[in-house]
N, C-alpha and C positions, 0 to 999 in steps of 0.2 A: 504494500500500500504506500503510495507516494504522498507528498504533502497535500496535494489537491484532493486526493481521496480521503485523507484524514479530515480535511476541512469540511468536505461534504458530509462525512459521517458525523462529525461534531454538530454541524448545522441541523441535521436530522434529529440527533439526540437532544439538543438544547431546545429546539422548537421555539415557540413564541414566548414562553414564560417558564424559565428554568428554576426560578426561585433563588438564583445565585445572588442577585442584588449587589453585584460587584463586577469588576473587570478582571479578566484572567488571560495571561499570555502563555502559550506553549512555545518556547524558543527552541527550535530545532537546528540551531547553528547555521551552517552554510545553506541548509535546505530552506530556511525561512521561518516564519512565525505563523501561528494561528491565534487570533485574538477573539475571545468570547466577551461580548458586552452584555452582561446580565442586568444592567441598569436601563438599557434602551428598551422601549416598548414599540414593537416587539423586540425580543432579544436578537442580537446580530452576531454572526460569526464571519470573520474575514481574515485576510492575510496582510493587512496594513499594520506595520510596526509602529507602536506608540507606547507611552507610559501606561501601566496598568497597576491595579491594587496588588496583584500577585503575579509572579513569573515562575513558570516551571521550566527548567532547563532539561530537555529530554531529547533523545535521538528520535528520528522519524520512525524507526523500527519499534522502539519501545512505546511510542505514542500509538502506533497502529496496534500493537499487542494489547494495550490498555483498552482501546476502543473496541477490540474484538473479544474482550473478556478474558484474554489469556494472561494478563498482568493486572493483579489487584493493585489499586492505587496505594494502599497502605503498605503492602509488601514491597512494591516498587520503590517507595520512599525509604523504607527501613533497610533495604538491601543496596541502596545507592544507585539504582537504575535511573533516577532523576533527582535533581535538587530543587529546592524551593527558596525563593527570596521574596521579601515583601510581607504582606499580611497573611500569616499562617492560618487564620480562621477561614480565609477564602479557600486555601488549599484543602482544608478539612472537608469542604463541600464537593470535592472532586467526584466522589462516588455518586453524587446526585446527577452529574451530567455525563458521566462516561459509562 
C-alpha cells in the first residue's frame, strides 16, 4: 500500500465525524504526510504538510499495516515501530480512527 492508498483508507475510516476533535499528522518521511483534520466539519484527510496537534513518525509500510489491522497502535508505539510528538492525548485516540 503506497501513501495515496493509505490516504484513501484513512479518509474512509475517518468519515465525516471521527470524534478526534484535533489535528493529526502521519509523517512518512520521504514518502510524504497524511494529515487528519478532526476539527473540520466534515473531517478532512489530505497530504498537505502543516502544523498539527500531534505527529506520528511512521514508515508507509507500518502505516499500511496499522490501517489493515495487522499492527495494533499501542503495540506499534510500545515496540518503537513509530514515534509520537506533540499532544499525546491525540495519539491515544488513534484506535478510534484506524
